N, C-alpha and C positions, 0 to 999 in steps of 0.2 A: 340282179332284183333293178326294175326300173324307177329312178327316182325324179321326181319333178318338184322344184320347190320355186314358188310365185313369188316375184316382192314387189314393192313400186306401189299400191294401192294407196288410197288416203282420201283426205275431204278436200273436194277444189268447189269453185264457184263453177258454176254456168259460164263457158268462155274458155274455161282456163284447159291445161296440159297438163298430162302426165306421162309418165314410160313405166311402162312394166318390163320388170327381167322375170326371166326363168329358168334356173340352173339346171340342168339336166346331170345324170350321171346315171351307171350302170347298164349302158347298150351303148350303141354307134351311132350318137347323135347325127356325125356329119353326113349318115348315108340316109337319113328317114325326112321326107316333110313331115313338118311341123304344123300346129293347130294352136289359135287360141280359141275360146269359145265362154261365154260368159250365159249366168242365170241371173234375174233379175226375179224377185220375191214375187212367186205365184205364178211364174213365168216357166217355159221348157227351157231347156239348154240351147242356146242357140250359137250355130259357128261364124265366129267374129272374122278370121281371118288364117289364112295358110300360105305356107314357103316351100319352097322346094329346097332338094339336100343340099344344093349349092349355093340358094340364095338367088337364084336369076329369076325366079317366078312366085306370082306372089297373087294371089285371090284375096277379095272382101265381099261381105255381105254388103249390101245395098246401102244400110243404114251406119257402112264405116268407112266407104267410099269417100276418098277427098279428105278426111280429115284422120283416120289410121293409117299407121306403116307399121311394117313388120320387118322386120330385119333377123338377120342372125349372127354370130360368130363362131365357125367352128372350130377356130382357135382354143376357144375359151369351153365349146359346149354351152351356150346360152343363148337363148331367144328372145327377143324384145318386141315390146309392143310401145309404138310411142303415138298416142291421144291428144290430139287436138280440139281448140272451139266443141269443149267438152257437153253435152247436153245432160238434161237433168233423166230424159232418159237413158242414156249410158250408164246408171246406177246398178250394179250389179257384183256378182263375185264373177272375177275373170278369172279363167283355169288354161296350162296350157295341156297339151294331149299329143301324143304320138298318133291317134287317133282320128278320124275326122269326126266319129262319133261322142269323142270324149272316153273313150276307154284309155286305161293309163294315163291319166292325166294325177297333176296333183291337189294339195290341198286348196288350192287357190288366192285371191288377193282380192279385200273387197274395195271396189271403188264407188264412192259414193257423191253424187254431183249435186249441190244444193246452194242456195244462197243465206 
């Protein structure tokens, strides 16, 4: 059974930083592309970032480029998202997923960017 558990969210001021983690179990994490997605109130699910199985290739939404960094530790079956220079519009529930459309995602972690 695929299990993904996100953590690391919280309340942060604009310009601040957070690092999200996603602990994976129940599948061969090291062989899959992994994704971070987010959903803001009243908005559709948005793909934020992706990383290939070996961690050598990454992709970012325009809204995340230059501010977010995705990484993974295959020895720990863990996915990360380092978020810097956070903006109020980054406020959302953040999910990790094995599917670029959000399938097999975790329960999410809330990120709130507010002064």
